[in-house]
C-alpha positions in Angstrom: 0.2 0.0 -0.1 1.5 3.3 -0.9 1.7 5.7 1.8 0.2 8.8 1.8 1.7 11.9 1.4 0.7 15.5 2.4 2.6 19.1 1.6 1.6 22.0 3.3 2.6 24.9 1.2 4.0 28.8 1.7 3.4 27.9 5.3 5.1 30.2 8.0 7.0 27.9 10.4 8.6 28.2 13.8 11.1 26.2 14.8 13.5 26.3 18.2 16.6 26.0 15.6 16.1 29.0 13.7 15.8 32.5 15.1 13.0 33.7 13.3 10.0 32.3 11.6 10.3 31.6 8.0 8.1 30.5 4.7 8.9 26.8 4.2 7.2 24.0 2.2 6.5 20.8 4.8 6.2 17.2 3.1 4.8 14.5 5.4 4.3 10.8 4.0 2.7 8.2 5.9 2.6 9.5 9.6 6.1 11.7 9.4 7.6 14.3 8.3 10.1 13.6 5.5 11.3 17.2 4.5 11.3 20.7 5.4 12.4 23.0 2.6 12.2 26.8 1.6 8.9 27.2 0.3 8.3 27.1 -3.2 10.2 23.7 -4.8 7.8 20.9 -2.8 6.8 18.1 -5.5 3.2 17.8 -4.9 2.5 14.9 -7.4 0.0 12.5 -5.8 -0.2 14.2 -2.7 -3.1 16.2 -0.6 -1.8 20.0 -0.7 -2.9 22.3 2.3 -2.3 26.2 0.8 -0.4 27.4 4.1 -0.5 31.1 2.7 -1.5 33.3 6.0 -0.8 30.6 8.4 1.3 29.5 11.3 2.7 26.5 11.8 4.4 25.7 15.0 5.9 22.6 17.1 3.4 20.5 18.9 2.5 22.0 22.5 2.8 19.4 24.9 0.7 19.8 28.4 3.1 18.1 31.0 1.0 19.0 33.9 -1.5 15.9 33.7 -2.5 13.3 36.2 -3.0 10.7 33.2 -3.1 7.8 35.4 -6.2 9.1 37.1 -8.0 10.9 34.1 -7.3 7.4 32.5 -9.3 5.6 35.4 -12.0 7.7 34.7 -12.2 7.4 31.4 -11.0 11.0 30.7 -7.4 10.3 28.9 -6.2 10.9 25.5 -5.0 8.5 24.0 -0.8 8.7 22.9 -1.5 8.9 19.0 -0.9 12.2 17.3 -4.9 13.5 16.0 -3.5 14.6 13.0 -2.3 18.0 11.6 -3.7 21.1 12.5 -3.6 24.5 10.3 -4.7 27.3 12.5 -7.1 29.9 10.6 -6.4 33.8 11.1 -8.6 35.8 13.2 
């Protein structure tokens, strides 16, 4: 089975490794980010494309203050699997 491919084009990305956000194309194959490259040249063949123009992409934020064993016992815990990709809408 061919892995699914997603390309987020022209998105302003925040990174802990960069001093300032930059415009990039993000390529996701299957459930992994396969590349983050300067905006423009990403191959979108056979890919679902999300227009990232006027959008901000940030690393996942983790709420480290939880009482997961207590929440799971009561049925309130969340799965450890990521829920997907979210592109924020302006406004």
